[in-house]
KOLFIDO-292086 format. One record per residue (C-alpha): residue in one letter; x, y, z. Coordinates in steps of 0.2 Angstrom, whole numbers, plus 5000, padded with zeros to 4 digits. Layout:
BEGIN
(r 'A',(X,Y,Z));
...
This chain:
BEGIN
(r 'X',(4823,4984,5115));
(r 'X',(4812,4981,5101));
(r 'X',(4823,4990,5089));
(r 'X',(4838,4981,5095));
(r 'X',(4829,4964,5092));
(r 'X',(4825,4970,5074));
(r 'X',(4842,4975,5070));
(r 'X',(4849,4959,5077));
(r 'X',(4837,4949,5067));
(r 'X',(4842,4958,5051));
(r 'X',(4861,4955,5055));
(r 'X',(4857,4936,5057));
(r 'X',(4847,4936,5041));
(r 'X',(4862,4943,5032));
(r 'X',(4874,4931,5040));
(r 'X',(4862,4916,5035));
(r 'X',(4862,4922,5017));
(r 'X',(4881,4923,5017));
(r 'X',(4883,4907,5026));
(r 'X',(4871,4898,5014));
(r 'X',(4881,4905,4999));
(r 'X',(4897,4898,5006));
(r 'X',(4890,4880,5007));
(r 'X',(4904,4869,5000));
(r 'X',(4916,4883,4998));
(r 'X',(4933,4875,4997));
(r 'X',(4948,4872,4986));
(r 'X',(4957,4857,4979));
(r 'X',(4975,4853,4974));
(r 'X',(4978,4846,4957));
(r 'X',(4991,4848,4942));
(r 'X',(4988,4862,4930));
(r 'X',(4976,4858,4916));
(r 'X',(4983,4853,4898));
(r 'X',(4978,4870,4890));
(r 'X',(4990,4880,4901));
(r 'X',(5007,4884,4893));
(r 'X',(5019,4882,4907));
(r 'X',(5033,4895,4907));
(r 'X',(5048,4893,4918));
(r 'X',(5055,4908,4928));
(r 'X',(5073,4914,4925));
(r 'X',(5079,4909,4943));
(r 'X',(5096,4916,4940));
(r 'X',(5091,4933,4934));
(r 'X',(5101,4947,4941));
(r 'X',(5092,4958,4954));
(r 'X',(5091,4976,4949));
(r 'X',(5095,4982,4967));
(r 'X',(5093,5000,4964));
(r 'X',(5075,4998,4959));
(r 'X',(5069,4986,4972));
(r 'X',(5056,4991,4984));
(r 'X',(5047,4981,4998));
(r 'X',(5061,4968,4997));
(r 'X',(5054,4957,4983));
(r 'X',(5060,4955,4965));
(r 'X',(5046,4947,4954));
(r 'X',(5054,4935,4942));
(r 'X',(5038,4930,4933));
(r 'X',(5020,4936,4932));
(r 'X',(5010,4924,4921));
(r 'X',(4992,4926,4918));
(r 'X',(4982,4915,4906));
(r 'X',(4963,4916,4904));
(r 'X',(4954,4904,4893));
(r 'X',(4935,4903,4889));
(r 'X',(4930,4885,4883));
(r 'X',(4914,4876,4883));
(r 'X',(4905,4891,4891));
(r 'X',(4917,4891,4906));
(r 'X',(4931,4904,4910));
(r 'X',(4947,4899,4919));
(r 'X',(4959,4911,4926));
(r 'X',(4977,4904,4928));
(r 'X',(4990,4913,4938));
(r 'X',(5008,4909,4940));
(r 'X',(5020,4920,4951));
(r 'X',(5038,4918,4955));
(r 'X',(5047,4930,4967));
(r 'X',(5064,4932,4975));
(r 'X',(5066,4937,4993));
(r 'X',(5079,4951,4993));
(r 'X',(5079,4957,5011));
(r 'X',(5069,4956,5028));
(r 'X',(5055,4966,5022));
(r 'X',(5053,4954,5007));
(r 'X',(5052,4940,5020));
(r 'X',(5037,4947,5028));
(r 'X',(5029,4950,5011));
(r 'X',(5033,4933,5004));
(r 'X',(5028,4922,5019));
(r 'X',(5009,4922,5015));
(r 'X',(4998,4920,5001));
(r 'X',(4980,4926,5000));
(r 'X',(4968,4921,4986));
(r 'X',(4951,4928,4984));
(r 'X',(4936,4919,4975));
(r 'X',(4918,4919,4975));
(r 'X',(4911,4901,4981));
(r 'X',(4894,4905,4973));
(r 'X',(4901,4903,4956));
(r 'X',(4919,4900,4956));
(r 'X',(4931,4885,4961));
(r 'X',(4949,4886,4966));
(r 'X',(4962,4874,4962));
(r 'X',(4980,4875,4969));
(r 'X',(4993,4868,4957));
(r 'X',(5009,4871,4967));
(r 'X',(5017,4881,4981));
(r 'X',(5036,4879,4982));
(r 'X',(5051,4886,4989));
(r 'X',(5068,4887,4980));
(r 'X',(5083,4887,4991));
(r 'X',(5101,4882,4986));
(r 'X',(5095,4872,4971));
(r 'X',(5083,4862,4981));
(r 'X',(5064,4864,4979));
(r 'X',(5052,4861,4994));
(r 'X',(5033,4859,4994));
(r 'X',(5026,4872,5005));
(r 'X',(5009,4865,5004));
(r 'X',(5014,4851,5016));
(r 'X',(5020,4863,5030));
(r 'X',(5009,4878,5028));
(r 'X',(4995,4884,5039));
(r 'X',(4980,4885,5028));
(r 'X',(4964,4893,5032));
(r 'X',(4948,4898,5022));
(r 'X',(4942,4915,5028));
(r 'X',(4926,4925,5026));
(r 'X',(4932,4943,5028));
(r 'X',(4919,4954,5019));
(r 'X',(4932,4968,5016));
(r 'X',(4918,4980,5009));
(r 'X',(4907,4978,5025));
(r 'X',(4912,4995,5031));
(r 'X',(4904,5002,5015));
(r 'X',(4888,4991,5019));
(r 'X',(4892,4979,5005));
(r 'X',(4891,4960,5007));
(r 'X',(4898,4950,4992));
(r 'X',(4901,4933,4999));
(r 'X',(4919,4932,4994));
(r 'X',(4931,4920,5002));
(r 'X',(4950,4921,5005));
(r 'X',(4961,4906,5005));
(r 'X',(4975,4911,5016));
(r 'X',(4992,4901,5017));
(r 'X',(5005,4905,5030));
(r 'X',(5022,4898,5025));
(r 'X',(5035,4892,5037));
(r 'X',(5054,4895,5036));
(r 'X',(5055,4909,5022));
(r 'X',(5072,4917,5022));
(r 'X',(5082,4931,5013));
(r 'X',(5088,4923,4996));
(r 'X',(5073,4911,4994));
(r 'X',(5062,4911,4979));
(r 'X',(5044,4908,4982));
(r 'X',(5033,4900,4967));
(r 'X',(5015,4897,4967));
(r 'X',(5001,4894,4954));
(r 'X',(4983,4891,4954));
(r 'X',(4967,4892,4943));
(r 'X',(4950,4900,4947));
(r 'X',(4936,4894,4936));
(r 'X',(4919,4902,4935));
(r 'X',(4912,4919,4930));
(r 'X',(4898,4930,4937));
(r 'X',(4882,4923,4930));
(r 'X',(4875,4940,4926));
(r 'X',(4888,4941,4912));
(r 'X',(4880,4927,4903));
(r 'X',(4897,4918,4899));
(r 'X',(4905,4933,4891));
(r 'X',(4923,4937,4895));
(r 'X',(4928,4955,4902));
(r 'X',(4944,4959,4909));
(r 'X',(4956,4974,4913));
(r 'X',(4974,4968,4917));
(r 'X',(4989,4978,4921));
(r 'X',(5005,4976,4911));
(r 'X',(5017,4984,4923));
(r 'X',(5018,4988,4942));
(r 'X',(5026,5001,4952));
(r 'X',(5041,4988,4955));
(r 'X',(5051,4980,4942));
(r 'X',(5047,4963,4935));
(r 'X',(5059,4952,4925));
(r 'X',(5045,4943,4914));
(r 'X',(5027,4948,4912));
(r 'X',(5016,4937,4902));
(r 'X',(4997,4938,4898));
(r 'X',(4988,4926,4887));
(r 'X',(4969,4927,4883));
(r 'X',(4960,4913,4873));
(r 'X',(4942,4911,4867));
(r 'X',(4934,4900,4854));
(r 'X',(4939,4906,4837));
(r 'X',(4921,4908,4832));
(r 'X',(4918,4921,4846));
(r 'X',(4923,4939,4845));
(r 'X',(4938,4946,4856));
(r 'X',(4941,4965,4857));
(r 'X',(4955,4973,4866));
(r 'X',(4963,4990,4869));
(r 'X',(4980,4994,4876));
(r 'X',(4982,5009,4888));
(r 'X',(4998,5020,4891));
(r 'X',(5009,5009,4881));
(r 'X',(5015,5006,4863));
(r 'X',(5014,4987,4866));
(r 'X',(5004,4977,4853));
(r 'X',(4998,4959,4858));
(r 'X',(5002,4945,4846));
(r 'X',(4986,4937,4839));
(r 'X',(4985,4919,4833));
(r 'X',(4972,4906,4828));
(r 'X',(4973,4888,4829));
(r 'X',(4960,4874,4825));
(r 'X',(4948,4879,4839));
(r 'X',(4955,4895,4848));
(r 'X',(4958,4913,4846));
(r 'X',(4973,4918,4856));
(r 'X',(4979,4936,4862));
(r 'X',(4997,4936,4870));
(r 'X',(5009,4948,4877));
(r 'X',(5026,4944,4883));
(r 'X',(5036,4958,4890));
(r 'X',(5054,4957,4898));
(r 'X',(5061,4966,4907));
(r 'X',(5047,4977,4914));
(r 'X',(5053,4993,4923));
(r 'X',(5045,4999,4939));
(r 'X',(5033,5013,4935));
(r 'X',(5034,5027,4947));
(r 'X',(5022,5041,4946));
(r 'X',(5018,5056,4957));
(r 'X',(5003,5055,4968));
(r 'X',(4989,5067,4971));
(r 'X',(4981,5063,4954));
(r 'X',(4963,5063,4949));
(r 'X',(4953,5047,4951));
(r 'X',(4952,5045,4932));
(r 'X',(4971,5046,4930));
(r 'X',(4978,5028,4929));
(r 'X',(4995,5030,4921));
(r 'X',(5000,5012,4922));
(r 'X',(5000,5001,4906));
(r 'X',(4986,4990,4905));
(r 'X',(4975,4980,4893));
(r 'X',(4956,4979,4892));
(r 'X',(4947,4964,4884));
(r 'X',(4929,4962,4880));
(r 'X',(4917,4952,4869));
(r 'X',(4905,4966,4866));
(r 'X',(4906,4975,4849));
(r 'X',(4897,4991,4854));
(r 'X',(4889,5000,4868));
(r 'X',(4872,4995,4863));
(r 'X',(4877,4977,4868));
(r 'X',(4880,4984,4885));
(r 'X',(4863,4993,4885));
(r 'X',(4854,4977,4880));
(r 'X',(4862,4967,4893));
(r 'X',(4857,4980,4906));
(r 'X',(4840,4982,4900));
(r 'X',(4837,4963,4902));
(r 'X',(4843,4964,4920));
(r 'X',(4832,4979,4924));
(r 'X',(4816,4972,4917));
(r 'X',(4802,4970,4930));
(r 'X',(4795,4953,4930));
(r 'X',(4783,4954,4945));
(r 'X',(4768,4965,4948));
(r 'X',(4770,4978,4961));
(r 'X',(4765,4974,4978));
(r 'X',(4750,4983,4986));
(r 'X',(4761,4991,4999));
(r 'X',(4772,4999,4986));
(r 'X',(4757,5004,4975));
(r 'X',(4749,5012,4991));
(r 'X',(4765,5022,4994));
(r 'X',(4765,5028,4976));
(r 'X',(4747,5034,4977));
(r 'X',(4751,5043,4993));
(r 'X',(4764,5053,4985));
(r 'X',(4753,5057,4971));
(r 'X',(4740,5064,4983));
(r 'X',(4752,5074,4993));
(r 'X',(4762,5081,4978));
(r 'X',(4751,5089,4965));
(r 'X',(4764,5093,4952));
(r 'X',(4777,5083,4942));
(r 'X',(4791,5093,4950));
(r 'X',(4784,5090,4967));
(r 'X',(4782,5071,4964));
(r 'X',(4800,5069,4957));
(r 'X',(4807,5077,4972));
(r 'X',(4796,5069,4985));
(r 'X',(4799,5052,4978));
(r 'X',(4818,5055,4977));
(r 'X',(4818,5060,4996));
(r 'X',(4808,5044,5000));
(r 'X',(4821,5033,4991));
(r 'X',(4836,5043,4998));
(r 'X',(4830,5044,5016));
(r 'X',(4819,5029,5019));
(r 'X',(4828,5016,5009));
(r 'X',(4845,5014,5017));
(r 'X',(4860,5009,5008));
(r 'X',(4865,4991,5010));
(r 'X',(4871,4979,4996));
(r 'X',(4869,4960,4996));
(r 'X',(4880,4958,4981));
(r 'X',(4882,4939,4981));
(r 'X',(4884,4931,4964));
(r 'X',(4874,4939,4950));
(r 'X',(4867,4951,4964));
(r 'X',(4883,4961,4960));
(r 'X',(4875,4967,4944));
(r 'X',(4856,4962,4944));
(r 'X',(4845,4973,4954));
(r 'X',(4832,4966,4966));
(r 'X',(4813,4967,4962));
(r 'X',(4806,4984,4967));
(r 'X',(4793,4977,4979));
(r 'X',(4806,4967,4988));
(r 'X',(4817,4983,4990));
(r 'X',(4802,4993,4997));
(r 'X',(4797,4979,5009));
(r 'X',(4814,4976,5016));
(r 'X',(4819,4995,5016));
(r 'X',(4837,4993,5010));
(r 'X',(4846,4991,4993));
(r 'X',(4862,4996,4984));
(r 'X',(4864,5009,4970));
(r 'X',(4855,4998,4956));
(r 'X',(4841,4993,4968));
(r 'X',(4838,5011,4974));
(r 'X',(4839,5018,4956));
(r 'X',(4827,5004,4949));
(r 'X',(4814,5008,4964));
(r 'X',(4815,5026,4960));
(r 'X',(4812,5024,4942));
(r 'X',(4798,5012,4945));
(r 'X',(4789,5024,4956));
(r 'X',(4791,5038,4944));
(r 'X',(4785,5028,4929));
(r 'X',(4770,5023,4939));
(r 'X',(4766,5042,4940));
(r 'X',(4768,5044,4921));
(r 'X',(4785,5052,4923));
(r 'X',(4799,5046,4912));
(r 'X',(4815,5039,4921));
(r 'X',(4828,5027,4918));
(r 'X',(4843,5020,4927));
(r 'X',(4860,5026,4921));
(r 'X',(4877,5017,4921));
(r 'X',(4891,5028,4926));
(r 'X',(4909,5027,4932));
(r 'X',(4913,5036,4948));
(r 'X',(4932,5034,4944));
(r 'X',(4933,5036,4925));
(r 'X',(4919,5049,4924));
(r 'X',(4919,5057,4907));
(r 'X',(4935,5047,4903));
(r 'X',(4924,5031,4903));
(r 'X',(4921,5034,4884));
(r 'X',(4940,5029,4881));
(r 'X',(4936,5011,4887));
(r 'X',(4930,4998,4874));
(r 'X',(4912,4992,4877));
(r 'X',(4910,4982,4893));
(r 'X',(4898,4981,4908));
(r 'X',(4914,4981,4919));
(r 'X',(4918,4999,4914));
(r 'X',(4905,5005,4926));
(r 'X',(4904,5004,4945));
(r 'X',(4888,5014,4950));
(r 'X',(4870,5017,4944));
(r 'X',(4861,5034,4945));
(r 'X',(4845,5040,4938));
(r 'X',(4840,5051,4923));
(r 'X',(4823,5059,4925));
(r 'X',(4815,5068,4910));
(r 'X',(4805,5084,4914));
(r 'X',(4801,5100,4905));
(r 'X',(4812,5095,4890));
(r 'X',(4828,5091,4899));
(r 'X',(4836,5077,4909));
(r 'X',(4839,5078,4928));
(r 'X',(4853,5067,4935));
(r 'X',(4850,5061,4953));
(r 'X',(4859,5049,4964));
(r 'X',(4846,5039,4974));
(r 'X',(4860,5033,4986));
(r 'X',(4864,5051,4991));
(r 'X',(4858,5057,5008));
(r 'X',(4854,5074,5016));
(r 'X',(4849,5082,5000));
(r 'X',(4835,5095,5000));
(r 'X',(4828,5108,4988));
(r 'X',(4816,5111,4974));
(r 'X',(4819,5102,4958));
(r 'X',(4828,5118,4950));
(r 'X',(4841,5119,4965));
(r 'X',(4842,5100,4969));
(r 'X',(4860,5093,4969));
(r 'X',(4863,5082,4953));
(r 'X',(4875,5068,4950));
(r 'X',(4888,5075,4938));
(r 'X',(4898,5060,4932));
(r 'X',(4903,5067,4915));
(r 'X',(4895,5053,4904));
(r 'X',(4882,5041,4907));
(r 'X',(4874,5026,4898));
(r 'X',(4856,5027,4900));
(r 'X',(4847,5010,4902));
(r 'X',(4833,5011,4889));
(r 'X',(4829,5001,4873));
(r 'X',(4838,5008,4858));
(r 'X',(4851,5017,4867));
(r 'X',(4868,5015,4859));
(r 'X',(4880,5029,4865));
(r 'X',(4884,5039,4880));
(r 'X',(4874,5054,4885));
(r 'X',(4884,5069,4892));
(r 'X',(4879,5074,4909));
(r 'X',(4880,5093,4908));
(r 'X',(4884,5103,4924));
(r 'X',(4874,5119,4923));
(r 'X',(4883,5136,4928));
(r 'X',(4880,5141,4946));
(r 'X',(4877,5159,4949));
(r 'X',(4878,5157,4968));
(r 'X',(4894,5151,4976));
(r 'X',(4893,5134,4985));
(r 'X',(4899,5144,5001));
(r 'X',(4898,5162,5005));
(r 'X',(4907,5167,5021));
(r 'X',(4905,5184,5029));
(r 'X',(4918,5187,5043));
(r 'X',(4916,5203,5054));
(r 'X',(4930,5208,5066));
(r 'X',(4924,5221,5078));
(r 'X',(4940,5230,5084));
(r 'X',(4931,5245,5092));
(r 'X',(4937,5240,5110));
(r 'X',(4955,5244,5106));
(r 'X',(4971,5234,5107));
(r 'X',(4970,5230,5125));
(r 'X',(4953,5221,5124));
(r 'X',(4947,5205,5115));
(r 'X',(4941,5207,5097));
(r 'X',(4924,5200,5093));
(r 'X',(4922,5189,5078));
(r 'X',(4905,5185,5070));
(r 'X',(4905,5173,5055));
(r 'X',(4890,5170,5044));
(r 'X',(4891,5156,5032));
(r 'X',(4879,5153,5018));
(r 'X',(4880,5135,5011));
(r 'X',(4871,5128,4995));
(r 'X',(4872,5113,4984));
(r 'X',(4883,5099,4990));
(r 'X',(4891,5109,5003));
(r 'X',(4874,5111,5012));
(r 'X',(4871,5092,5010));
(r 'X',(4887,5089,5018));
(r 'X',(4884,5100,5033));
(r 'X',(4867,5092,5036));
(r 'X',(4876,5076,5037));
(r 'X',(4889,5083,5049));
(r 'X',(4875,5090,5060));
(r 'X',(4868,5073,5062));
(r 'X',(4884,5064,5064));
(r 'X',(4892,5075,5078));
(r 'X',(4884,5081,5094));
(r 'X',(4881,5099,5096));
(r 'X',(4895,5101,5108));
(r 'X',(4906,5092,5096));
(r 'X',(4901,5102,5082));
(r 'X',(4904,5118,5092));
(r 'X',(4922,5112,5096));
(r 'X',(4925,5108,5078));
(r 'X',(4920,5125,5072));
(r 'X',(4930,5134,5085));
(r 'X',(4946,5123,5082));
(r 'X',(4946,5128,5064));
(r 'X',(4952,5146,5069));
(r 'X',(4963,5140,5083));
(r 'X',(4979,5139,5071));
(r 'X',(4977,5157,5068));
(r 'X',(4969,5164,5084));
(r 'X',(4975,5153,5099));
(r 'X',(4965,5164,5111));
(r 'X',(4948,5161,5103));
(r 'X',(4933,5157,5113));
(r 'X',(4915,5154,5109));
(r 'X',(4905,5169,5114));
(r 'X',(4888,5161,5112));
(r 'X',(4882,5145,5104));
(r 'X',(4881,5144,5085));
(r 'X',(4865,5145,5076));
(r 'X',(4859,5136,5061));
(r 'X',(4844,5139,5049));
(r 'X',(4840,5127,5035));
(r 'X',(4829,5133,5021));
(r 'X',(4826,5115,5013));
(r 'X',(4816,5122,4999));
(r 'X',(4830,5132,4993));
(r 'X',(4843,5120,4999));
(r 'X',(4852,5134,5009));
(r 'X',(4859,5133,5026));
(r 'X',(4865,5148,5036));
(r 'X',(4877,5146,5050));
(r 'X',(4880,5160,5062));
(r 'X',(4895,5159,5074));
(r 'X',(4901,5171,5088));
(r 'X',(4918,5172,5095));
(r 'X',(4929,5183,5106));
(r 'X',(4948,5183,5103));
(r 'X',(4960,5186,5117));
(r 'X',(4977,5192,5112));
(r 'X',(4971,5197,5095));
(r 'X',(4983,5211,5094));
(r 'X',(5002,5207,5096));
(r 'X',(5013,5221,5102));
(r 'X',(5026,5224,5089));
(r 'X',(5036,5237,5098));
(r 'X',(5034,5255,5103));
(r 'X',(5016,5260,5099));
(r 'X',(5013,5247,5085));
(r 'X',(5001,5233,5086));
(r 'X',(4998,5219,5073));
(r 'X',(4985,5206,5070));
(r 'X',(4984,5192,5057));
(r 'X',(4970,5192,5045));
(r 'X',(4975,5177,5034));
(r 'X',(4959,5170,5025));
(r 'X',(4960,5151,5029));
(r 'X',(4945,5148,5019));
(r 'X',(4954,5154,5003));
(r 'X',(4970,5146,5008));
(r 'X',(4962,5129,5009));
(r 'X',(4957,5130,4990));
(r 'X',(4975,5134,4984));
(r 'X',(4982,5117,4983));
(r 'X',(5000,5114,4976));
(r 'X',(5008,5097,4973));
(r 'X',(5020,5089,4985));
(r 'X',(5029,5083,4970));
(r 'X',(5031,5097,4957));
(r 'X',(5041,5087,4943));
(r 'X',(5028,5075,4937));
(r 'X',(5021,5068,4921));
(r 'X',(5004,5065,4928));
(r 'X',(4990,5078,4931));
(r 'X',(4988,5086,4948));
(r 'X',(4971,5083,4957));
(r 'X',(4960,5098,4961));
(r 'X',(4944,5099,4971));
(r 'X',(4931,5103,4958));
(r 'X',(4918,5111,4957));
(r 'X',(4922,5123,4971));
(r 'X',(4916,5141,4972));
(r 'X',(4920,5151,4987));
(r 'X',(4916,5169,4991));
(r 'X',(4923,5177,5007));
(r 'X',(4920,5195,5013));
(r 'X',(4930,5200,5028));
(r 'X',(4926,5216,5037));
(r 'X',(4936,5225,5050));
(r 'X',(4927,5238,5060));
(r 'X',(4937,5251,5070));
(r 'X',(4931,5268,5075));
(r 'X',(4947,5277,5070));
(r 'X',(4946,5271,5052));
(r 'X',(4959,5264,5040));
(r 'X',(4972,5272,5029));
(r 'X',(4972,5259,5015));
(r 'X',(4972,5262,4996));
(r 'X',(4959,5253,4986));
(r 'X',(4967,5238,4977));
(r 'X',(4961,5225,4964));
(r 'X',(4968,5209,4959));
(r 'X',(4963,5196,4946));
(r 'X',(4971,5180,4942));
(r 'X',(4965,5166,4930));
(r 'X',(4972,5151,4922));
(r 'X',(4965,5134,4915));
(r 'X',(4961,5127,4932));
(r 'X',(4954,5142,4942));
(r 'X',(4949,5160,4943));
(r 'X',(4952,5172,4958));
(r 'X',(4947,5189,4962));
(r 'X',(4953,5200,4977));
(r 'X',(4947,5218,4981));
(r 'X',(4952,5229,4996));
(r 'X',(4941,5244,5000));
(r 'X',(4937,5255,5014));
(r 'X',(4920,5263,5020));
(r 'X',(4921,5274,5035));
(r 'X',(4925,5263,5050));
(r 'X',(4926,5247,5039));
(r 'X',(4941,5239,5030));
(r 'X',(4933,5227,5017));
(r 'X',(4942,5212,5010));
(r 'X',(4933,5203,4996));
(r 'X',(4939,5186,4989));
(r 'X',(4931,5175,4976));
(r 'X',(4939,5158,4971));
(r 'X',(4931,5147,4957));
(r 'X',(4938,5131,4951));
(r 'X',(4936,5128,4932));
(r 'X',(4944,5110,4931));
(r 'X',(4947,5095,4942));
(r 'X',(4965,5094,4937));
(r 'X',(4981,5103,4931));
(r 'X',(4990,5095,4917));
(r 'X',(5009,5093,4919));
(r 'X',(5013,5106,4906));
(r 'X',(5002,5119,4914));
(r 'X',(5009,5116,4932));
(r 'X',(5023,5129,4932));
(r 'X',(5011,5143,4927));
(r 'X',(4998,5136,4940));
(r 'X',(5010,5136,4954));
(r 'X',(5017,5153,4950));
(r 'X',(4999,5160,4950));
(r 'X',(4995,5151,4967));
(r 'X',(5011,5158,4974));
(r 'X',(5006,5176,4968));
(r 'X',(4989,5174,4976));
(r 'X',(4996,5168,4992));
(r 'X',(5007,5183,4993));
(r 'X',(4993,5194,4989));
(r 'X',(4980,5188,5002));
(r 'X',(4993,5184,5016));
(r 'X',(4994,5200,5026));
(r 'X',(4991,5208,5043));
(r 'X',(4983,5224,5050));
(r 'X',(4994,5236,5059));
(r 'X',(4989,5250,5070));
(r 'X',(4998,5263,5080));
(r 'X',(4992,5270,5096));
(r 'X',(5004,5285,5096));
(r 'X',(4997,5302,5099));
(r 'X',(5008,5310,5086));
(r 'X',(5014,5305,5069));
(r 'X',(5029,5294,5070));
(r 'X',(5042,5289,5056));
(r 'X',(5041,5271,5050));
(r 'X',(5056,5260,5048));
(r 'X',(5062,5261,5030));
(r 'X',(5061,5242,5026));
(r 'X',(5042,5243,5028));
(r 'X',(5040,5251,5011));
(r 'X',(5035,5241,4995));
(r 'X',(5049,5231,4989));
(r 'X',(5055,5231,4971));
(r 'X',(5047,5219,4958));
(r 'X',(5054,5202,4960));
(r 'X',(5062,5206,4977));
(r 'X',(5048,5199,4989));
(r 'X',(5052,5195,5006));
(r 'X',(5053,5176,5003));
(r 'X',(5064,5177,4988));
(r 'X',(5076,5187,4999));
(r 'X',(5073,5176,5014));
(r 'X',(5065,5190,5024));
(r 'X',(5050,5185,5035));
(r 'X',(5044,5201,5041));
(r 'X',(5031,5205,5027));
(r 'X',(5028,5221,5017));
(r 'X',(5018,5236,5021));
(r 'X',(5008,5241,5006));
(r 'X',(5002,5257,5013));
(r 'X',(5010,5270,5024));
(r 'X',(5002,5276,5041));
(r 'X',(4999,5295,5038));
(r 'X',(4996,5300,5056));
(r 'X',(4989,5296,5073));
(r 'X',(4980,5280,5076));
(r 'X',(4975,5275,5058));
(r 'X',(4977,5257,5053));
(r 'X',(4985,5249,5038));
(r 'X',(4990,5232,5031));
(r 'X',(5005,5223,5028));
(r 'X',(5009,5207,5017));
(r 'X',(5018,5192,5021));
(r 'X',(5020,5174,5015));
(r 'X',(5015,5158,5025));
(r 'X',(5015,5140,5022));
(r 'X',(5000,5134,5012));
(r 'X',(4985,5126,5022));
(r 'X',(4976,5112,5014));
(r 'X',(4960,5113,5025));
(r 'X',(4945,5111,5014));
(r 'X',(4927,5115,5018));
(r 'X',(4927,5117,5036));
(r 'X',(4908,5115,5042));
(r 'X',(4905,5099,5033));
(r 'X',(4921,5090,5038));
């Protein structure tokens, strides 16, 4: 009951903070200011019917941003034609987001054009000011408001036009202008206009991405203008399944910072500690120093405290979106966002004499962030760099369920980071060390000694390290034990429908090594499928490997295809059978720019041993490399997809001729045959052998941590 009251109190506190920030939050209706250059839309433009999606044709998208007298105003003017019924649904509402803490909203006009007549929709619309907190599910509260207008009587053929201006900029930027604006959408636009203006004595830097467009720059008596006028603008369509850093749409970025050192100086000022540490925080620091004798232990112990005991929650209202909270306050309230937790971690280490700094990174752009021009807006996350033993360690204080000594601790590899320390003027490369041990090692043993009439026994031993181990710890806490057992079993159900849990799974967690061992025990009814006469077959498709072999749904593409990286999986499958195996040893290796794969088949007495090793080497496949990559993946799938076949005949029997190896290039799937290929003949009696076949790719990724 007490815990419930505490939680309720915290929720009410947050609500009060948010409600306070919204005091006076509203909007006004007024004509556009004199600095705005009105542009009329081409209302009679022909609709490109073959290219329209979502039922709307945008006749005009006009964006004008002006900085004057220390204030930044953002004017938006949009005109769109309703083409079909779906367009009615998309055009009958208008939502405008703004931050009442530092922004004001002015509506200029909202009109409907129909048969030459113009109607004022503001007079008939249902208007509401909403507080939605769209990032609340990520535990981020930013205080944003949404002005929502619901229009009446919108029909196919109407043209809806509206314009408004939002004035005000996040106070943490000290009046500087930073923007990234798209110059094209996935749908066609008749006219696209962008105009950005600043006082002529102030700098204005820009960069165009994914386009040969060049803005027109002009100077008048008081202002410096940057303008782009594009007509018509095609709809840009790109294949999906791209890396997060891949944004192929044309865009322009503008900034008033000349160099990355300007961004560093801005961040250093915001991260300066102005208040002495509270006694409670000092006491915790001293406690860690007493319990952890070495710098390595103190680095890890402090990190675990910040990760585990300071929960993630961001009150990012106003400048709170970029300015961290005082470390003593963070410690006392026991919550904070990425910048808060990073500053607290750095502060505690610095008090112990260990060098540590917050680091600006982009979880989207990663190492591609260096392509941007200098701007604080290029980043969306803060991690920590810790110096020890002549090297930098990169930790994310917002991560959870991490364990391990310093040398095996999971690090935050975002490609490039901008360290927040005086004098820093460029990015530091975040180097990912080579891992000698796979993230996941799976040992599967099929005990087939009871014969084809009895259930097979399957034992699975999985060793998890690095981020895979962290994910599994999270899953163990999130799911009930019975739910986890069902989840683990269901992973194999698609291959073995008759699988049952023989006894509960076991987990051992070596936190010092950051290594988890999962042990599972199953029996498989109907493991063997009678294939006629004395022959019985069983599937041994390695789902773990198949889950790594992704191919794109859209092959013809001009954008990179996303891969899960880094991934290193090693699988050892053993089939034990008293009669042994008549299988020739086999080795297979395939490597390209994105991955490396090894596969071996060996026998040892009663055991058939299948070895697989998959290692990603890139997070994407470039469009030019995709044909080779797909060819390699298909070859790997053909190689690993096979069944075992045994004969219970007392005497040698002749095998059907089509079970021999097919000629090169004449595989079962090129010929449309679905029966597979025997790669080794049964010589006599009840020896077993294997056969190949092709199945649809599975996209299952790391099973235990899901």
